N, C-alpha and C positions, 0 to 999 in steps of 0.2 A: 752796653753802657753808652749813653749818648755823650757827644762831645760838644763843647761850647764853640760856636762859630765866631771867627774874628770879626771885630767891628769894621764896617766899611767906612772909607773916608767920605767926607762931605762931597768931594768931587765925584767919587764913584757913584754915590747915591744920586747926585744931581744928573750925571750922565745917564744912569740907568732909567731915571724917571723920564728924561728927555727922549731917550730911545723908545721907551714904552709908549709914551704919548704920541710920538711921531708914528709909530707902528699902528696904534689904535686909530689915529686920524686917517692914515692911509687906508687901513682896512675899512673904516667907516665910509670913506670917500668911494672906495670901490663898491662896497655894498649898496651905498646910496645910488651909485650909477646903475648897478644892475637892477635895482628896484625902480628907479625913476626914468630910465631910458628904455623905451619899449620899441622893439624892432623884431623882424623875422629872425628867430634864433638859429635857423638853419643857414640862411644866407641869401645870396642874390646871383642872378646871371650877370656876366660881365657887361653886357650891353643894355640891360633892362633897368627900369626904375629902381631906385634904392632910397628908402625913406626911414628915418627913425623919429620917434616922438618923445619929447620930454614932458613929464607930467606937471611941470611948472612952466611959467611963461618967461623963462630966462631969455635974455638977449645976449648978443656977443658972438664969439666964435665957437665952433666945435671942430674937433680934429679926428681924423681916422688914424689909428695907430696900429702898427704891425705887432707881431708877437714879442718883439724886442722893445716895445713901447716907443718906437721911433715914429714920429709923425710923417705920414705919407700923403696927407690931404688936409686942407683947411677950408672950412665953409662957414657961412653966416646962419645963425639961428633966426627963424622968422616966426612971429606969433601966429597962432591959428586965428582964423576969421571968427569962428564961433567957439563958444566954450564947450567943454565936455559935459556929459550928463551930470557930473558933479558940480557944475557951475564954474569950474576953473578953466582958464585958457591954457593951452599947451604951447610948446615951441616945436617947430618942425626943422629937422636936419635933413636936407635933401643933398645926397651925394651921388646922384645918378650919373654924373660925368666922370666918376672915378671907376675905372674898368679893369684895373690890374688884378689878376687872380691871386688869391692868397687868403690867409686867416687874419682877421682884424677885430678891433673893437672901436666903438665910438667913444671919444673922451670929451667931456665937458668940464672945464675948470670949475671947481667948487661943487661939482656933482660926482664926478668919477668916471669910471669906464663901464660900458655896457657889457652884456654877455658877449662872448666871441661869436663870430659868424664867418662864413666862407663866401668868397666870390669865385665862382667857377661855372663852367658849363655843366649841364645835367645836375645842378646843385640839389634838386628835389628828388632825384632818382630813388634814393634809398627810402625816403619817407613815402613816396608814391607807391613803391612796391609793397611796403609794409602795410599800407591801408587796404590792399587786396589780400595779402597773406593773412591778415587778421581774420578773414572768413574761414581759412583753414583751421584756425584755433577755435572757431565756433562750431565746428562739425560735430554732429551727433553720430552715434552708431559706428565709431571707428576709434581704435587707439591712435594716439598721436605719438609716433615713434621719435626717438631722440634724433635720428638722422634728419628729420624734417622740422621738429619742434624745438630742438636744442634743450635748454634747461627747463623748458615748459612742457616737456613730454608728459603724457598721462595715459591712464588706462581708458579703455572704451567706456563710454556712457550711453545709456538709453538705446539699446538695439531696436526698440520699438517694433518688434516682430509679433507681439501679442497685445495689440491695442484693442480696447473694448469700445464698441459703439455705445455712446451715452444714451440715456433714455430720450434726451431732447433730439437726438439724431436718428432715432429708430424709424424703420420703414418695414413694409411687408417682407421684402426680400433681405433686409438687414435688420432684424429685430434687436431690441435692447440686449447688450452684452455679447453680440456677435463679435468674434475675434477677427481682426484684420491685421495685415502687416503694412507698416508705414515707416520704413527706416530712412536713414540719411537725413538731409536737411541741416539747417543752421539753427543753433540756439538763438533765440530772438534778441536777447539783450543781456542784462546781468543775470537773468533767470534761464531755466532749461526747457522752456516750452517753445512750441513752434506754431506760428500764427500765419495763416494764408494772407490776410490783409497786409500785414507788414512785410511778409516775404514778397508780395506782389510788387510794390514800388521798389523794393531793394533789388530784386532780380532784374527788373526792367531797367533800372539805372545802370547796373553793371553791363547788361546786354547793350545798352545805348553807348556806353563807353567803347565797347568793341566795335559796334556798328559805325560810330562816328570816326574812330581812329584805328581801323583794322591793321594798317601797316605797322604802326607803332606798337600796338598791343601784341602783335605776333613776336615782338622782340623781348617782351617782359617775361622773365624766368623767375619763378617763385619758390623753387625747391619744395614742391609738393609731390606726393606719391605718383601722380600722373605726368610729371614733367617730361618724361622721355617718350610720351606717345606723340602722335602727329597732330595734336590740337594745341592751339594757344593755351597757356596756363590759365588765363582768366576764364576761358570757356570751360575748361575742366572744372574749375572751382564752381562756376555757375551750375554746371550739370549736377553737382552734389546736391544742390537745393532743388533744381528743376525736377529731378527724378523723384524726390520726395513729394513735391507738389502734385505730380501726376497720380500718386497713390491716394491723394486726398479727394479725388473725384469719385463719386458713387457711379460705378459703371452701369447701373440700372436706369438712371435718369439724367445723368450729366451734372447734377448739382454738386457743390463743393462744400465740404465741412469747414466751419469757420476756423477751427484750430485743433491741434493735438496737444493735450495738456494734462498735468496733474490737477486734481481738484483744488489744491492750494499750492502756494509757492514753497519751494524747498528751503531748508536752512542754508547757511553759507558753507556748503560742503562741495566736494568734488563730484563730477558727473557720475562716476561709477558708484558713489555712495548714495546717490539719489535713486531709490528703487521703488518709489510709490507707483501704484497702478496708473496707467495713462489711458486717456479717452479721446475719441474724436467727438466733437459736439455739433450741435445744430448747423445745418446748412444755412447760408445766408446769401442775399443778393449781392452785397458788396464783395464778399469773398469769391463768389462765383464769377463775377464780372472781372475782378482783378486777375483771377486765374485765366479767364478767356483772353484778356489782353496780353498777358505774359506769354502764353502758349502761342498766340499768333505771331508775336514778335520773335520768339525763339524759333518758330518754324522757318521763317524766311532767313534767319542767320544760319541755322544748322543745315539748311538745304544745301549750303555750299560745301558740306563735308559728308557726302553720301558714302564714301568709302570707309571713313572712320566711324560713322554713326548711321549705318544703314537702317532706314525706316523711321528714324526718330522724327524728322521733320514732318512726315505724314502723320505720325502718332500725335504730334503736338497740334497740328491744325485740326485734326479730327476732334481732339479733346476740347480745343478752343470753341469750335462751332457747336459742339454738344452743350458746353457750358453756357454759351450765349443763348441758345434756345431755351434752356432751363430758366435763365434770368428773364427772358421775355415772358415766359409763362408765370414767373414768380417775381414780379417787378418791385415788390415792396416787402420782402422778407427781411425784417430788421433783426439783427442780433442784439437782443436786449437781455443782458446777463442777469439783471435783477429779476425781471419777469420770469426768465427761464428757471431760476433757482426757487421760485415760489411753486413751480409745477413739477420739477424733476429733481431726483437725487442720484448721485451725491451732488451737493452744491459745488459750484465752480467759482472760485474767487481770484483766478489769475487774470492777466491783462485782458480788458474787454475789447478794445479796438472796435467800439460800437459806432455805427454811422446810421443816420436816419434819412439821408438824402442821397439818391443814387444817380442823379442826372449826370454827374461828372464821371462816374464809373461807366455808364452807358456810352458816353462820348469817347472815353479812352478805349474801351473794348471795340467799339464800332470802327474807330480810326485804325487800330492795329489790324483788324480783320479786313478792312477795305484795302489797306496798303498791301497786305500779304496776298489776298485772294483776287483783288481787282473787281470784286462783285459790288455792283451798285446797290444791291439790297442793303448792304451795310452803310454805304454812303448816305442813303436816303434816311437813315436813322439819326444822322448827325444834326445837331442844332448848333451851327457854328456861330461863334462870336456873339452876335446880337449886342445886347447891352451888358454882357457878362463882365464882371470885374476880374481882371487878370491877377493871378497870384502864383507864386512859385509852388511847386508840388509839395504835398505832404501825404501821409497815409490816408488822411480823411478827405483830401482834395486832389484828385488825380487828373483833372481835365487837361491841365497843361501838358501832361505826358502825351495825350492824344494830339494836341496842337503841335508839339515838337515833331511827332512822327509825320503828320500831314504836311507841315512846312518843309521838312527836309526830304520828303519823298514824293512831292507833288508832280514834278517833271512834266511829262506830256499831258497829265490829267488836268492841268490848268485850262487847256483848250476846251475840255468838256465841263469843267467845274471852275469857272473864273473866280468864284468866291474863295478858292484856295489861296489866291494871291493876297486876299485880305488877311488871311491867317498869318502869312509872312509879315505883312505890314504891321499888324497889331503886335506881333512879337517884338519887332524892332522898336516900335513906339513905346512899348512897355519897358524895354531895356533903356531907352532914352530917359524915361521918367525915373528909372532906378538910379542912373548915374548923375542926374541933374544936381548940381551943387554939392556933390560928394567931396569935391576938393576943398570945400569950405569948413567941413566939420573937424573936430579936434583931432581925429585919427586919420582923416582923409581916406576913408573907405566907405563903400556902399553900406556895409553892415552897421556902421556907427552913425547912420543918418537919423534913425528913428528908435526911440525907446521901445516901441512895440515889437521890435525884432528880438527882444530879450525875454523869451518865454521858455517853457520846458523844451529842451533840445535846441536851444538857440544856435549852437554852432552849426547845426544842420541847415539853418536859415542862411548862414554865411556861405555854406557850400552850395546850396541850391540856387542862391543868387548868382554865384559864380558860374554854375551850369547855364543858367538863362543867358548870361552875358557871353559865354562862349558860343552858345547857339546863335545869338545875334551876330557875333563876329563871323560865324560860318555862313550865315545868310547874307550878310552885307559886305564882308571883307573890310570892315572899318575897324582899325586897330584900337580905337578908344575903348571898345567893349572888352577887348582882351586885356588891356591895361588895368581896367577896374576889376576884372576877374582875378588878376594877379594880386591886386591890393587886398582882396578878400582872403586869398591864401596867406598873405602877410598877416592879416588879422588873426587867423586861426593859429599861426605859428609864432605869435608873440606880440604883434603890434596891436595891443588891446588894453582895455582898462584894468584887467586883473594881472597882467604881466606874465601869463602862462603861455607856453606852447601847448596846445590842448590835445596833442596826440601822444599817447604813452610811448616812452622810450626815445622821443625825438625833441631836441632842444635842451638848453641848460636847466630850464625850470618847467617840467612837465608833470602831469598828475601821477602820483605814486600810489594812490589809494582809491581807484575807481570802484564804483558799486558794480562788481563783476565777480560772480562766485568763484570761478577758477583762480582769478588773480588774488582773491582773499584767502582761499583755502589751500593753495598748492605748496605753501611753505617756501616759496621763492620770494626774495625781497622785491625784485623788480616786477611790475605788472606785465602781463602779456603785451608785447609791443604792437604799435600800429592802430590802437583803438582810439577813436575820437570821443572825448568826454562830452557830455551833454552841453555844458557851458553855463554862463551866467543866467540866473533865473531868480529874480527877487520874490517869486511866489512862495518859496519854501513849503511846498505841499507835503514834504516829508517830515516837517517839524524840526529840521536841523537848521539852526540859525547861521546865516552867512555873515561874513565880517562886515559887509556893507549892503544896503539895499539900493544903492545907485545901480541902475540897470546893468551897465556893462562891467560892474565890479562885483556883482552878486554871485560870487563863486567860492566854493570851499572844496578842498581836496580831502574828502572824508568818505569812507566807503559806506557810511550810513545814508549819505545824501543822494538818494536816487533822483531827486528833482533837479540836481545840478551836476552830479558827477557819475551818473550811470553811463553805460555805453549801449548802443543799439545798432542793429544791422542797417536800419533805414537811415541812420546818421552816418555810418561809415561808408555806405555806398556813394552818396554824393561827394563825400570827401575824397574817395578813391577816384571818382570821375574828375573832380577839379584838379587834383594834384597830377594825375596822369595826363590829362588833356594839356595842362600847362607845360609839362615835360615834352609832349608831342609837338607843341607849338612854340617852343622856346626861341627858335630862330626868328619868328615873326614878332617877338617881343622887343627886339633890339630897337633902341631909340635912334632915329635917323636925323 
């Protein structure tokens, strides 16, 4: 039986309304602040640059507040010189001279408080580790035990020990439906297939991370099954993919199969539930040269571990040279999936990674082979610089990877090949063009200079720009390049037009619904951590409408949106390089 409630007095009602309104206003202010103040949601090093961006052009003061809402720093907002891609000016809150470690927010009157952030040494350590550990979660052919995978543990998927040679890949010694074993490797992206072209740039980027920062990377512990052996964990993780890549070379002629794949994409199911027959398909020039480059680079790195990996370096260089010779004999073997499907069955409709121009792959492979072997026969194949347009690497354009290797390993070879000095000079000049006027745009990052940066996988552009700038720093010892590399890390972690920290599991607002089959199908609310989302892309090639077509705002956290919110190994690798390199160089980032 219900009871009548006593009538409230006018005073009580008035007070209640006042409290409710004040509470709502306060909540709205805080929410507006979190939505309108864009900053690195992880934090900052004590001595390095610290910048937050307001999405409006407010003037006046901003405040740094501690967890007790006590003001510990006061600064002046300054309007951006240039508008954002939306056409609106922003306001810049620079608090670089505030260095006290702690947890804080940025507070702007009338706007509210930002997401919390930390100021401390090694502030990116956990996210840097996670971007490498993400590759463990992408492993095929192994169960992910709870000891290493936590709540994302799962059963083994895709042993890949009974893979068929597709009709497009058939040869006299390996006819159609020959059974081969090709285990291990990383799942490429949100799907469960394994592609040599994309594995090439991915593995090379991680190898370069170790090659460029060996002392630091030896300290990185990832809690993977191999962590207690005598190899750095990052090399153990790389080996899981490298050993798979070696199985993709036809031992009879040196050519390399383009990919190992289902005929079509799986549903959004767990790896162990995806049991369709798998195939290796046609050999191609791009895949074979990418393989040659990676194996040459791997050989010179693993040569330093003869006791732990006896014979591996020799096997890698032998495989590399054999692949290169196949490519020389087959210089224009295009992987054209549509044409292949007209001739051979079953039809294959998974990722194409098709490329019709192989000049860049020849440069990359010859560069790695020259540096590893010292043989001038490879140097003579290089067509260096010329009138070539510089651009950061992608799976379809890998020339810069060769230039990185030549510039960083030229040493005494410059006496014999003085043009190698030009490679260094061109790299630094390209870095100069990249940072020019970056301090004038609305978010003060290299990434936000041009709308053209915002395409499919745009966040990998930010990471690869960061790598180029770190390479320029290592070649020149000029800190300005390192500062802008850090600003691109700030971009990825929250100082951007969409307001996301784009790495799963890190930051107050990060993607919860990436286009990633295990994250969708595993029944765990949180996605697998450490995965870089593709990022803003107004193209909407997947047909999923994004909230805004403004280039740097064109993002949606939707697991159907593979054009904006998929993950991919070739995107995670440059992110891992950037975050770990910044951690390795954090002392050099201090403002003097």
